[in-house]
PyMOL Python script that loads the backbone (N, CA, C, O; Angstrom):
from pymol import cmd

cmd.read_pdbstr("""\
ATOM      1  N   VAL A   1       0.962  -1.153  -0.131  1.00  0.00           N
ATOM      2  CA  VAL A   1       0.039   0.039   0.013  1.00  0.00           C
ATOM      3  C   VAL A   1       0.790   1.195  -0.017  1.00  0.00           C
ATOM      4  O   VAL A   1       1.703   1.213   0.809  1.00  0.00           O
ATOM      5  N   ASP A   2       0.671   2.220  -0.762  1.00  0.00           N
ATOM      6  CA  ASP A   2       1.224   3.290  -1.056  1.00  0.00           C
ATOM      7  C   ASP A   2       0.688   4.662  -0.238  1.00  0.00           C
ATOM      8  O   ASP A   2      -0.422   5.172  -0.390  1.00  0.00           O
ATOM      9  N   PHE A   3       1.580   5.059   0.522  1.00  0.00           N
ATOM     10  CA  PHE A   3       1.315   6.476   1.502  1.00  0.00           C
ATOM     11  C   PHE A   3       2.251   7.448   0.930  1.00  0.00           C
ATOM     12  O   PHE A   3       3.431   7.257   0.639  1.00  0.00           O
ATOM     13  N   THR A   4       1.336   8.861   0.773  1.00  0.00           N
ATOM     14  CA  THR A   4       2.137   9.812   0.543  1.00  0.00           C
ATOM     15  C   THR A   4       3.145  10.409   1.576  1.00  0.00           C
ATOM     16  O   THR A   4       3.092  10.102   2.767  1.00  0.00           O
ATOM     17  N   ASP A   5       3.945  11.164   1.131  1.00  0.00           N
ATOM     18  CA  ASP A   5       5.015  11.914   2.173  1.00  0.00           C
ATOM     19  C   ASP A   5       4.458  12.367   3.189  1.00  0.00           C
ATOM     20  O   ASP A   5       4.811  12.165   4.351  1.00  0.00           O
ATOM     21  N   GLN A   6       3.361  13.144   2.742  1.00  0.00           N
ATOM     22  CA  GLN A   6       2.717  13.851   3.892  1.00  0.00           C
ATOM     23  C   GLN A   6       1.947  13.187   4.753  1.00  0.00           C
ATOM     24  O   GLN A   6       1.772  13.510   5.927  1.00  0.00           O
ATOM     25  N   GLU A   7       1.354  12.020   4.061  1.00  0.00           N
ATOM     26  CA  GLU A   7       0.665  11.051   5.358  1.00  0.00           C
ATOM     27  C   GLU A   7       1.603  10.274   6.142  1.00  0.00           C
ATOM     28  O   GLU A   7       1.345   9.899   7.286  1.00  0.00           O
ATOM     29  N   ARG A   8       2.733  10.021   5.518  1.00  0.00           N
ATOM     30  CA  ARG A   8       4.075   9.257   6.512  1.00  0.00           C
ATOM     31  C   ARG A   8       4.193  10.414   7.397  1.00  0.00           C
ATOM     32  O   ARG A   8       3.885  10.236   8.576  1.00  0.00           O
ATOM     33  N   ALA A   9       4.573  11.527   7.038  1.00  0.00           N
ATOM     34  CA  ALA A   9       4.933  12.651   8.099  1.00  0.00           C
ATOM     35  C   ALA A   9       4.115  12.730   9.303  1.00  0.00           C
ATOM     36  O   ALA A   9       4.538  12.681  10.458  1.00  0.00           O
ATOM     37  N   LEU A  10       2.744  12.872   8.876  1.00  0.00           N
ATOM     38  CA  LEU A  10       1.716  12.930   9.650  1.00  0.00           C
ATOM     39  C   LEU A  10       1.506  11.854  10.882  1.00  0.00           C
ATOM     40  O   LEU A  10       1.164  12.144  12.029  1.00  0.00           O
ATOM     41  N   VAL A  11       1.807  10.483  10.338  1.00  0.00           N
ATOM     42  CA  VAL A  11       1.911   9.376  11.169  1.00  0.00           C
ATOM     43  C   VAL A  11       3.126   9.296  12.160  1.00  0.00           C
ATOM     44  O   VAL A  11       3.076   8.877  13.316  1.00  0.00           O
ATOM     45  N   GLU A  12       4.360   9.834  11.413  1.00  0.00           N
ATOM     46  CA  GLU A  12       5.371  10.037  12.271  1.00  0.00           C
ATOM     47  C   GLU A  12       5.119  11.050  13.482  1.00  0.00           C
ATOM     48  O   GLU A  12       5.538  10.823  14.617  1.00  0.00           O
ATOM     49  N   ARG A  13       4.385  12.206  13.126  1.00  0.00           N
ATOM     50  CA  ARG A  13       4.384  13.112  14.133  1.00  0.00           C
ATOM     51  C   ARG A  13       3.380  12.624  15.197  1.00  0.00           C
ATOM     52  O   ARG A  13       3.682  12.748  16.384  1.00  0.00           O
ATOM     53  N   LEU A  14       2.245  12.097  14.849  1.00  0.00           N
ATOM     54  CA  LEU A  14       1.272  11.601  15.611  1.00  0.00           C
ATOM     55  C   LEU A  14       1.917  10.171  16.678  1.00  0.00           C
ATOM     56  O   LEU A  14       1.582   9.846  17.817  1.00  0.00           O
ATOM     57  N   SER A  15       2.739   9.682  15.924  1.00  0.00           N
ATOM     58  CA  SER A  15       3.354   8.587  16.882  1.00  0.00           C
ATOM     59  C   SER A  15       4.436   9.015  17.793  1.00  0.00           C
ATOM     60  O   SER A  15       4.672   8.379  18.820  1.00  0.00           O
ATOM     61  N   ARG A  16       5.172  10.180  17.420  1.00  0.00           N
ATOM     62  CA  ARG A  16       6.055  10.789  18.218  1.00  0.00           C
ATOM     63  C   ARG A  16       5.315  11.338  19.574  1.00  0.00           C
ATOM     64  O   ARG A  16       5.786  11.221  20.705  1.00  0.00           O
ATOM     65  N   ILE A  17       4.105  11.941  19.255  1.00  0.00           N
ATOM     66  CA  ILE A  17       3.409  12.447  20.450  1.00  0.00           C
ATOM     67  C   ILE A  17       2.918  11.232  21.381  1.00  0.00           C
ATOM     68  O   ILE A  17       3.097  11.328  22.595  1.00  0.00           O
ATOM     69  N   VAL A  18       2.349  10.180  20.881  1.00  0.00           N
ATOM     70  CA  VAL A  18       2.159   8.913  21.636  1.00  0.00           C
ATOM     71  C   VAL A  18       3.366   8.317  22.324  1.00  0.00           C
ATOM     72  O   VAL A  18       3.179   7.846  23.446  1.00  0.00           O
ATOM     73  N   VAL A  19       4.505   8.277  21.833  1.00  0.00           N
ATOM     74  CA  VAL A  19       5.526   7.760  22.419  1.00  0.00           C
ATOM     75  C   VAL A  19       6.190   8.704  23.497  1.00  0.00           C
ATOM     76  O   VAL A  19       6.604   8.230  24.555  1.00  0.00           O
ATOM     77  N   ARG A  20       6.281  10.030  23.212  1.00  0.00           N
ATOM     78  CA  ARG A  20       6.651  10.860  24.076  1.00  0.00           C
ATOM     79  C   ARG A  20       5.952  10.891  25.596  1.00  0.00           C
ATOM     80  O   ARG A  20       6.540  11.042  26.667  1.00  0.00           O
ATOM     81  N   ARG A  21       4.568  10.708  25.375  1.00  0.00           N
ATOM     82  CA  ARG A  21       3.686  10.664  26.512  1.00  0.00           C
ATOM     83  C   ARG A  21       3.653   9.370  27.269  1.00  0.00           C
ATOM     84  O   ARG A  21       2.954   9.105  28.247  1.00  0.00           O
ATOM     85  N   ARG A  22       4.552   8.585  26.636  1.00  0.00           N
ATOM     86  CA  ARG A  22       4.538   6.997  27.231  1.00  0.00           C
ATOM     87  C   ARG A  22       3.144   6.448  26.948  1.00  0.00           C
ATOM     88  O   ARG A  22       2.620   5.844  27.884  1.00  0.00           O
ATOM     89  N   LEU A  23       2.523   6.547  25.919  1.00  0.00           N
ATOM     90  CA  LEU A  23       1.120   5.843  25.779  1.00  0.00           C
ATOM     91  C   LEU A  23       1.201   4.934  24.707  1.00  0.00           C
ATOM     92  O   LEU A  23       0.196   4.613  24.073  1.00  0.00           O
ATOM     93  N   ALA A  24       2.416   4.459  24.437  1.00  0.00           N
ATOM     94  CA  ALA A  24       2.510   3.525  23.184  1.00  0.00           C
ATOM     95  C   ALA A  24       1.726   2.204  23.617  1.00  0.00           C
ATOM     96  O   ALA A  24       0.941   1.749  22.785  1.00  0.00           O
ATOM     97  N   ALA A  25       1.851   1.592  24.750  1.00  0.00           N
ATOM     98  CA  ALA A  25       1.044   0.269  25.042  1.00  0.00           C
ATOM     99  C   ALA A  25      -0.410   0.502  24.963  1.00  0.00           C
ATOM    100  O   ALA A  25      -1.072  -0.234  24.231  1.00  0.00           O
ATOM    101  N   PRO A  26      -1.008   1.486  25.665  1.00  0.00           N
ATOM    102  CA  PRO A  26      -2.510   1.571  25.534  1.00  0.00           C
ATOM    103  C   PRO A  26      -2.942   2.139  23.953  1.00  0.00           C
ATOM    104  O   PRO A  26      -4.033   1.913  23.429  1.00  0.00           O
ATOM    105  N   ALA A  27      -1.999   2.801  23.429  1.00  0.00           N
ATOM    106  CA  ALA A  27      -2.348   3.286  22.114  1.00  0.00           C
ATOM    107  C   ALA A  27      -2.335   2.032  21.092  1.00  0.00           C
ATOM    108  O   ALA A  27      -3.218   1.924  20.241  1.00  0.00           O
ATOM    109  N   LEU A  28      -1.576   1.350  21.185  1.00  0.00           N
ATOM    110  CA  LEU A  28      -1.326  -0.026  20.591  1.00  0.00           C
ATOM    111  C   LEU A  28      -2.451  -1.072  20.843  1.00  0.00           C
ATOM    112  O   LEU A  28      -2.925  -1.721  19.911  1.00  0.00           O
ATOM    113  N   MET A  29      -2.823  -1.202  22.007  1.00  0.00           N
ATOM    114  CA  MET A  29      -3.920  -1.858  22.478  1.00  0.00           C
ATOM    115  C   MET A  29      -5.188  -1.503  21.849  1.00  0.00           C
ATOM    116  O   MET A  29      -5.911  -2.340  21.308  1.00  0.00           O
ATOM    117  N   ALA A  30      -5.470  -0.182  21.928  1.00  0.00           N
ATOM    118  CA  ALA A  30      -6.723   0.441  21.452  1.00  0.00           C
ATOM    119  C   ALA A  30      -6.778   0.397  20.012  1.00  0.00           C
ATOM    120  O   ALA A  30      -7.890   0.404  19.485  1.00  0.00           O
ATOM    121  N   LEU A  31      -5.582   0.346  19.191  1.00  0.00           N
ATOM    122  CA  LEU A  31      -5.501   0.413  17.763  1.00  0.00           C
ATOM    123  C   LEU A  31      -5.890  -0.957  17.223  1.00  0.00           C
ATOM    124  O   LEU A  31      -6.687  -1.144  16.305  1.00  0.00           O
ATOM    125  N   GLU A  32      -5.188  -1.954  17.949  1.00  0.00           N
ATOM    126  CA  GLU A  32      -5.324  -3.428  17.614  1.00  0.00           C
ATOM    127  C   GLU A  32      -6.703  -3.823  17.830  1.00  0.00           C
ATOM    128  O   GLU A  32      -7.200  -4.517  16.943  1.00  0.00           O
ATOM    129  N   SER A  33      -7.512  -3.484  18.956  1.00  0.00           N
ATOM    130  CA  SER A  33      -9.054  -3.871  19.103  1.00  0.00           C
ATOM    131  C   SER A  33      -9.853  -3.033  18.278  1.00  0.00           C
ATOM    132  O   SER A  33     -10.995  -3.412  18.021  1.00  0.00           O
ATOM    133  N   ALA A  34      -9.332  -1.687  17.708  1.00  0.00           N
ATOM    134  CA  ALA A  34     -10.311  -0.991  16.812  1.00  0.00           C
ATOM    135  C   ALA A  34      -9.967  -1.422  15.416  1.00  0.00           C
ATOM    136  O   ALA A  34     -10.677  -0.938  14.535  1.00  0.00           O
ATOM    137  N   ARG A  35      -9.002  -2.246  15.048  1.00  0.00           N
ATOM    138  CA  ARG A  35      -8.878  -2.698  13.487  1.00  0.00           C
ATOM    139  C   ARG A  35     -10.133  -2.964  12.975  1.00  0.00           C
ATOM    140  O   ARG A  35     -10.408  -2.271  11.995  1.00  0.00           O
ATOM    141  N   PRO A  36     -11.028  -3.792  13.346  1.00  0.00           N
ATOM    142  CA  PRO A  36     -12.107  -4.207  12.405  1.00  0.00           C
ATOM    143  C   PRO A  36     -13.122  -2.854  12.336  1.00  0.00           C
ATOM    144  O   PRO A  36     -14.021  -2.842  11.495  1.00  0.00           O
ATOM    145  N   LEU A  37     -12.961  -1.882  13.125  1.00  0.00           N
ATOM    146  CA  LEU A  37     -14.004  -0.674  13.092  1.00  0.00           C
ATOM    147  C   LEU A  37     -13.052   0.399  12.518  1.00  0.00           C
ATOM    148  O   LEU A  37     -13.431   1.492  12.940  1.00  0.00           O
ATOM    149  N   SER A  38     -12.100   0.507  11.820  1.00  0.00           N
ATOM    150  CA  SER A  38     -11.184   1.510  11.435  1.00  0.00           C
ATOM    151  C   SER A  38     -12.039   2.627  10.828  1.00  0.00           C
ATOM    152  O   SER A  38     -11.955   3.775  11.264  1.00  0.00           O
ATOM    153  N   PHE A  39     -12.978   2.250   9.679  1.00  0.00           N
ATOM    154  CA  PHE A  39     -13.570   3.227   9.148  1.00  0.00           C
ATOM    155  C   PHE A  39     -14.434   4.176   9.927  1.00  0.00           C
ATOM    156  O   PHE A  39     -14.486   5.401   9.828  1.00  0.00           O
ATOM    157  N   ILE A  40     -15.211   3.242  10.853  1.00  0.00           N
ATOM    158  CA  ILE A  40     -16.193   4.003  11.890  1.00  0.00           C
ATOM    159  C   ILE A  40     -15.362   4.725  12.702  1.00  0.00           C
ATOM    160  O   ILE A  40     -15.842   5.766  13.151  1.00  0.00           O
ATOM    161  N   GLY A  41     -13.952   4.374  13.086  1.00  0.00           N
ATOM    162  CA  GLY A  41     -12.942   4.989  13.952  1.00  0.00           C
ATOM    163  C   GLY A  41     -12.675   6.268  13.139  1.00  0.00           C
ATOM    164  O   GLY A  41     -12.340   7.257  13.790  1.00  0.00           O
ATOM    165  N   SER A  42     -12.759   6.359  12.064  1.00  0.00           N
ATOM    166  CA  SER A  42     -12.251   7.539  11.234  1.00  0.00           C
ATOM    167  C   SER A  42     -13.498   8.626  11.309  1.00  0.00           C
ATOM    168  O   SER A  42     -13.268   9.804  11.580  1.00  0.00           O
ATOM    169  N   GLN A  43     -14.679   8.197  11.078  1.00  0.00           N
ATOM    170  CA  GLN A  43     -15.838   8.951  11.282  1.00  0.00           C
ATOM    171  C   GLN A  43     -16.026   9.429  12.553  1.00  0.00           C
ATOM    172  O   GLN A  43     -16.606  10.510  12.660  1.00  0.00           O
ATOM    173  N   PHE A  44     -15.588   8.744  13.731  1.00  0.00           N
ATOM    174  CA  PHE A  44     -15.557   9.156  15.152  1.00  0.00           C
ATOM    175  C   PHE A  44     -14.680  10.319  15.359  1.00  0.00           C
ATOM    176  O   PHE A  44     -14.958  11.315  16.026  1.00  0.00           O
ATOM    177  N   LEU A  45     -13.538  10.076  14.684  1.00  0.00           N
ATOM    178  CA  LEU A  45     -12.523  11.105  14.645  1.00  0.00           C
ATOM    179  C   LEU A  45     -13.081  12.614  13.778  1.00  0.00           C
ATOM    180  O   LEU A  45     -12.765  13.763  14.088  1.00  0.00           O
ATOM    181  N   ALA A  46     -13.762  12.297  12.913  1.00  0.00           N
ATOM    182  CA  ALA A  46     -14.394  13.569  12.206  1.00  0.00           C
ATOM    183  C   ALA A  46     -15.338  14.195  13.319  1.00  0.00           C
ATOM    184  O   ALA A  46     -15.476  15.416  13.403  1.00  0.00           O
ATOM    185  N   PHE A  47     -15.867  13.467  14.017  1.00  0.00           N
ATOM    186  CA  PHE A  47     -16.984  14.054  14.785  1.00  0.00           C
ATOM    187  C   PHE A  47     -16.320  14.867  15.834  1.00  0.00           C
ATOM    188  O   PHE A  47     -16.938  15.868  16.199  1.00  0.00           O
ATOM    189  N   PHE A  48     -15.092  14.600  16.423  1.00  0.00           N
ATOM    190  CA  PHE A  48     -14.106  15.023  17.470  1.00  0.00           C
ATOM    191  C   PHE A  48     -13.026  15.670  16.791  1.00  0.00           C
ATOM    192  O   PHE A  48     -11.950  15.674  17.388  1.00  0.00           O
ATOM    193  N   GLY A  49     -13.081  16.180  15.748  1.00  0.00           N
ATOM    194  CA  GLY A  49     -12.345  16.927  14.866  1.00  0.00           C
ATOM    195  C   GLY A  49     -11.784  18.346  15.819  1.00  0.00           C
ATOM    196  O   GLY A  49     -10.580  18.507  16.022  1.00  0.00           O
ATOM    197  N   PRO A  50     -12.514  19.022  16.191  1.00  0.00           N
ATOM    198  CA  PRO A  50     -12.049  20.143  16.946  1.00  0.00           C
ATOM    199  C   PRO A  50     -11.109  19.890  17.964  1.00  0.00           C
ATOM    200  O   PRO A  50     -10.127  20.588  18.217  1.00  0.00           O
ATOM    201  N   LEU A  51     -11.517  18.689  18.631  1.00  0.00           N
ATOM    202  CA  LEU A  51     -10.180  18.515  19.697  1.00  0.00           C
ATOM    203  C   LEU A  51      -9.061  18.066  19.151  1.00  0.00           C
ATOM    204  O   LEU A  51      -8.034  18.300  19.789  1.00  0.00           O
ATOM    205  N   LEU A  52      -8.953  17.425  18.044  1.00  0.00           N
ATOM    206  CA  LEU A  52      -7.793  17.149  17.131  1.00  0.00           C
ATOM    207  C   LEU A  52      -7.049  18.343  16.746  1.00  0.00           C
ATOM    208  O   LEU A  52      -5.825  18.409  16.633  1.00  0.00           O
ATOM    209  N   ASN A  53      -8.000  19.405  16.530  1.00  0.00           N
ATOM    210  CA  ASN A  53      -7.223  20.713  16.084  1.00  0.00           C
ATOM    211  C   ASN A  53      -6.369  21.496  17.117  1.00  0.00           C
ATOM    212  O   ASN A  53      -5.739  22.527  16.880  1.00  0.00           O
ATOM    213  N   MET A  54      -6.439  20.935  18.126  1.00  0.00           N
ATOM    214  CA  MET A  54      -5.687  21.501  19.224  1.00  0.00           C
ATOM    215  C   MET A  54      -4.259  21.051  19.132  1.00  0.00           C
ATOM    216  O   MET A  54      -3.330  21.767  19.508  1.00  0.00           O
ATOM    217  N   ALA A  55      -4.099  19.830  18.616  1.00  0.00           N
ATOM    218  CA  ALA A  55      -2.718  19.341  18.430  1.00  0.00           C
ATOM    219  C   ALA A  55      -2.130  19.319  16.734  1.00  0.00           C
ATOM    220  O   ALA A  55      -0.948  19.328  16.389  1.00  0.00           O
ATOM    221  N   PHE A  56      -3.273  19.289  15.891  1.00  0.00           N
ATOM    222  CA  PHE A  56      -3.051  19.257  14.440  1.00  0.00           C
ATOM    223  C   PHE A  56      -3.672  20.480  13.990  1.00  0.00           C
ATOM    224  O   PHE A  56      -4.456  21.147  14.664  1.00  0.00           O
ATOM    225  N   SER A  57      -3.264  20.756  12.755  1.00  0.00           N
ATOM    226  CA  SER A  57      -3.986  21.919  11.820  1.00  0.00           C
ATOM    227  C   SER A  57      -5.220  21.243  11.407  1.00  0.00           C
ATOM    228  O   SER A  57      -5.292  20.016  11.467  1.00  0.00           O
ATOM    229  N   LYS A  58      -6.149  21.927  11.012  1.00  0.00           N
ATOM    230  CA  LYS A  58      -7.328  21.363  10.216  1.00  0.00           C
ATOM    231  C   LYS A  58      -6.874  20.625   9.034  1.00  0.00           C
ATOM    232  O   LYS A  58      -7.467  19.571   8.803  1.00  0.00           O
ATOM    233  N   SER A  59      -5.903  20.994   8.218  1.00  0.00           N
ATOM    234  CA  SER A  59      -5.587  20.136   7.131  1.00  0.00           C
ATOM    235  C   SER A  59      -4.964  18.796   7.497  1.00  0.00           C
ATOM    236  O   SER A  59      -5.150  17.800   6.799  1.00  0.00           O
ATOM    237  N   GLU A  60      -4.289  18.786   8.500  1.00  0.00           N
ATOM    238  CA  GLU A  60      -3.478  17.764   9.311  1.00  0.00           C
ATOM    239  C   GLU A  60      -4.910  16.722   9.823  1.00  0.00           C
ATOM    240  O   GLU A  60      -4.902  15.502   9.664  1.00  0.00           O
ATOM    241  N   THR A  61      -5.873  17.352  10.337  1.00  0.00           N
ATOM    242  CA  THR A  61      -6.958  16.518  10.877  1.00  0.00           C
ATOM    243  C   THR A  61      -7.892  15.857   9.910  1.00  0.00           C
ATOM    244  O   THR A  61      -8.439  14.765  10.069  1.00  0.00           O
ATOM    245  N   ASP A  62      -8.011  16.745   8.789  1.00  0.00           N
ATOM    246  CA  ASP A  62      -8.732  16.177   7.511  1.00  0.00           C
ATOM    247  C   ASP A  62      -7.795  15.042   6.801  1.00  0.00           C
ATOM    248  O   ASP A  62      -8.359  14.092   6.258  1.00  0.00           O
ATOM    249  N   LEU A  63      -6.497  15.122   6.801  1.00  0.00           N
ATOM    250  CA  LEU A  63      -5.690  14.187   6.368  1.00  0.00           C
ATOM    251  C   LEU A  63      -5.778  12.770   7.264  1.00  0.00           C
ATOM    252  O   LEU A  63      -6.042  11.654   6.816  1.00  0.00           O
ATOM    253  N   LEU A  64      -5.561  13.034   8.293  1.00  0.00           N
ATOM    254  CA  LEU A  64      -5.789  11.820   9.417  1.00  0.00           C
ATOM    255  C   LEU A  64      -6.935  11.087   9.252  1.00  0.00           C
ATOM    256  O   LEU A  64      -6.924   9.857   9.223  1.00  0.00           O
ATOM    257  N   ILE A  65      -7.832  11.691   9.151  1.00  0.00           N
ATOM    258  CA  ILE A  65      -9.367  11.039   8.846  1.00  0.00           C
ATOM    259  C   ILE A  65      -9.225  10.373   7.648  1.00  0.00           C
ATOM    260  O   ILE A  65      -9.336   9.148   7.582  1.00  0.00           O
ATOM    261  N   ARG A  66      -8.962  11.154   6.582  1.00  0.00           N
ATOM    262  CA  ARG A  66      -8.964  10.377   5.162  1.00  0.00           C
ATOM    263  C   ARG A  66      -7.947   9.012   5.468  1.00  0.00           C
ATOM    264  O   ARG A  66      -8.347   7.891   5.157  1.00  0.00           O
ATOM    265  N   LEU A  67      -6.838   9.178   5.991  1.00  0.00           N
ATOM    266  CA  LEU A  67      -5.948   8.122   5.895  1.00  0.00           C
ATOM    267  C   LEU A  67      -6.477   7.044   6.706  1.00  0.00           C
ATOM    268  O   LEU A  67      -6.316   5.876   6.354  1.00  0.00           O
ATOM    269  N   LEU A  68      -7.111   7.360   7.791  1.00  0.00           N
ATOM    270  CA  LEU A  68      -7.744   6.323   8.648  1.00  0.00           C
ATOM    271  C   LEU A  68      -8.872   5.268   7.997  1.00  0.00           C
ATOM    272  O   LEU A  68      -9.092   4.103   8.330  1.00  0.00           O
ATOM    273  N   GLU A  69      -9.543   6.117   6.898  1.00  0.00           N
ATOM    274  CA  GLU A  69     -10.639   5.404   6.197  1.00  0.00           C
ATOM    275  C   GLU A  69     -10.106   4.197   5.177  1.00  0.00           C
ATOM    276  O   GLU A  69     -10.785   3.342   4.609  1.00  0.00           O
ATOM    277  N   ARG A  70      -8.590   4.422   5.131  1.00  0.00           N
ATOM    278  CA  ARG A  70      -8.113   3.279   4.129  1.00  0.00           C
ATOM    279  C   ARG A  70      -7.827   1.933   5.055  1.00  0.00           C
ATOM    280  O   ARG A  70      -7.621   2.024   6.266  1.00  0.00           O
ATOM    281  N   ARG A  71      -7.836   1.069   4.564  1.00  0.00           N
ATOM    282  CA  ARG A  71      -7.912  -0.394   5.040  1.00  0.00           C
ATOM    283  C   ARG A  71      -6.398  -0.620   5.872  1.00  0.00           C
ATOM    284  O   ARG A  71      -6.278  -0.873   7.071  1.00  0.00           O
ATOM    285  N   HIS A  72      -5.391  -0.463   4.951  1.00  0.00           N
ATOM    286  CA  HIS A  72      -3.991  -0.745   5.647  1.00  0.00           C
ATOM    287  C   HIS A  72      -3.215   0.463   6.543  1.00  0.00           C
ATOM    288  O   HIS A  72      -2.061   0.398   6.969  1.00  0.00           O
ATOM    289  N   SER A  73      -4.105   1.512   6.701  1.00  0.00           N
ATOM    290  CA  SER A  73      -3.476   2.651   7.311  1.00  0.00           C
ATOM    291  C   SER A  73      -3.233   2.300   8.835  1.00  0.00           C
ATOM    292  O   SER A  73      -2.294   2.873   9.388  1.00  0.00           O
ATOM    293  N   LEU A  74      -3.898   1.526   9.463  1.00  0.00           N
ATOM    294  CA  LEU A  74      -3.663   1.218  10.817  1.00  0.00           C
ATOM    295  C   LEU A  74      -2.274   0.325  10.973  1.00  0.00           C
ATOM    296  O   LEU A  74      -1.558   0.408  11.971  1.00  0.00           O
ATOM    297  N   ASP A  75      -2.044  -0.392  10.040  1.00  0.00           N
ATOM    298  CA  ASP A  75      -0.680  -1.170  10.290  1.00  0.00           C
ATOM    299  C   ASP A  75       0.321  -0.106  10.123  1.00  0.00           C
ATOM    300  O   ASP A  75       1.331  -0.180  10.822  1.00  0.00           O
ATOM    301  N   LEU A  76       0.180   0.960   9.225  1.00  0.00           N
ATOM    302  CA  LEU A  76       1.309   2.197   9.233  1.00  0.00           C
ATOM    303  C   LEU A  76       1.503   2.765  10.678  1.00  0.00           C
ATOM    304  O   LEU A  76       2.577   2.919  11.259  1.00  0.00           O
ATOM    305  N   VAL A  77       0.352   3.021  11.100  1.00  0.00           N
ATOM    306  CA  VAL A  77       0.363   3.705  12.473  1.00  0.00           C
ATOM    307  C   VAL A  77       0.992   2.734  13.497  1.00  0.00           C
ATOM    308  O   VAL A  77       1.885   3.155  14.231  1.00  0.00           O
ATOM    309  N   ILE A  78       0.630   1.644  13.569  1.00  0.00           N
ATOM    310  CA  ILE A  78       0.935   0.532  14.754  1.00  0.00           C
ATOM    311  C   ILE A  78       2.494   0.457  14.484  1.00  0.00           C
ATOM    312  O   ILE A  78       3.279   0.649  15.413  1.00  0.00           O
ATOM    313  N   ASP A  79       2.916   0.185  13.247  1.00  0.00           N
ATOM    314  CA  ASP A  79       4.291  -0.205  12.968  1.00  0.00           C
ATOM    315  C   ASP A  79       5.297   1.177  13.325  1.00  0.00           C
ATOM    316  O   ASP A  79       6.418   0.998  13.801  1.00  0.00           O
ATOM    317  N   THR A  80       4.881   2.270  13.100  1.00  0.00           N
ATOM    318  CA  THR A  80       5.590   3.516  13.312  1.00  0.00           C
ATOM    319  C   THR A  80       5.670   3.464  14.751  1.00  0.00           C
ATOM    320  O   THR A  80       6.790   3.421  15.260  1.00  0.00           O
ATOM    321  N   ILE A  81       4.636   3.462  15.482  1.00  0.00           N
ATOM    322  CA  ILE A  81       4.449   3.571  17.027  1.00  0.00           C
ATOM    323  C   ILE A  81       5.469   2.478  17.503  1.00  0.00           C
ATOM    324  O   ILE A  81       6.407   2.763  18.248  1.00  0.00           O
ATOM    325  N   ASN A  82       5.251   1.305  17.067  1.00  0.00           N
ATOM    326  CA  ASN A  82       6.343   0.308  17.503  1.00  0.00           C
ATOM    327  C   ASN A  82       7.738   0.573  17.385  1.00  0.00           C
ATOM    328  O   ASN A  82       8.478   0.338  18.341  1.00  0.00           O
ATOM    329  N   ARG A  83       8.176   1.035  16.323  1.00  0.00           N
ATOM    330  CA  ARG A  83       9.442   1.686  15.791  1.00  0.00           C
ATOM    331  C   ARG A  83      10.029   2.863  16.607  1.00  0.00           C
ATOM    332  O   ARG A  83      11.214   2.972  16.923  1.00  0.00           O
ATOM    333  N   GLN A  84       9.141   3.634  16.872  1.00  0.00           N
ATOM    334  CA  GLN A  84       9.459   4.673  17.697  1.00  0.00           C
ATOM    335  C   GLN A  84       9.618   4.330  19.286  1.00  0.00           C
ATOM    336  O   GLN A  84      10.384   4.971  20.005  1.00  0.00           O
ATOM    337  N   GLU A  85       8.934   3.413  19.684  1.00  0.00           N
ATOM    338  CA  GLU A  85       9.052   3.041  21.187  1.00  0.00           C
ATOM    339  C   GLU A  85      10.119   2.024  21.264  1.00  0.00           C
ATOM    340  O   GLU A  85      10.642   1.858  22.366  1.00  0.00           O
ATOM    341  N   ASP A  86      10.529   1.308  20.248  1.00  0.00           N
ATOM    342  CA  ASP A  86      11.782   0.563  20.261  1.00  0.00           C
ATOM    343  C   ASP A  86      12.953   1.361  20.428  1.00  0.00           C
ATOM    344  O   ASP A  86      13.792   1.207  21.314  1.00  0.00           O
ATOM    345  N   GLU A  87      12.965   2.331  19.416  1.00  0.00           N
ATOM    346  CA  GLU A  87      14.231   3.530  19.405  1.00  0.00           C
ATOM    347  C   GLU A  87      14.063   4.089  20.979  1.00  0.00           C
ATOM    348  O   GLU A  87      15.081   4.043  21.671  1.00  0.00           O
ATOM    349  N   ARG A  88      12.993   4.546  21.503  1.00  0.00           N
ATOM    350  CA  ARG A  88      13.074   5.109  22.888  1.00  0.00           C
ATOM    351  C   ARG A  88      13.568   4.360  23.727  1.00  0.00           C
ATOM    352  O   ARG A  88      14.489   4.835  24.391  1.00  0.00           O
ATOM    353  N   ILE A  89      13.219   3.192  23.949  1.00  0.00           N
ATOM    354  CA  ILE A  89      13.763   2.188  24.764  1.00  0.00           C
ATOM    355  C   ILE A  89      15.145   1.896  24.688  1.00  0.00           C
ATOM    356  O   ILE A  89      15.817   1.614  25.680  1.00  0.00           O
ATOM    357  N   GLY A  90      15.639   1.965  23.387  1.00  0.00           N
ATOM    358  CA  GLY A  90      17.005   1.461  22.985  1.00  0.00           C
ATOM    359  C   GLY A  90      17.348   0.171  22.753  1.00  0.00           C
ATOM    360  O   GLY A  90      18.502  -0.113  22.431  1.00  0.00           O
TER     361      GLY A  90
END
""", "prot")
cmd.dss("prot")
cmd.show_as("cartoon", "prot")
cmd.util.cbc("prot")
cmd.orient("prot")
């Protein structure tokens, strides 16, 4: 699955926020359990977009929502969080 550079950069940024706050384990558990509902989850994010806009710009929030509508996008997010958490631990 191909992701744009902009999508990959956004996932990197989101993952950094999660890992920096030491929330990798709960985030990964939530993402894995929500995998069958990823499209519904993206619509849930659309509803709570104003909250996301506190950490991301409107265009980044829209991009994140569109990204999560795609089937394999959760794999990218999960893999990126895992990689960054491994780097943090050393």
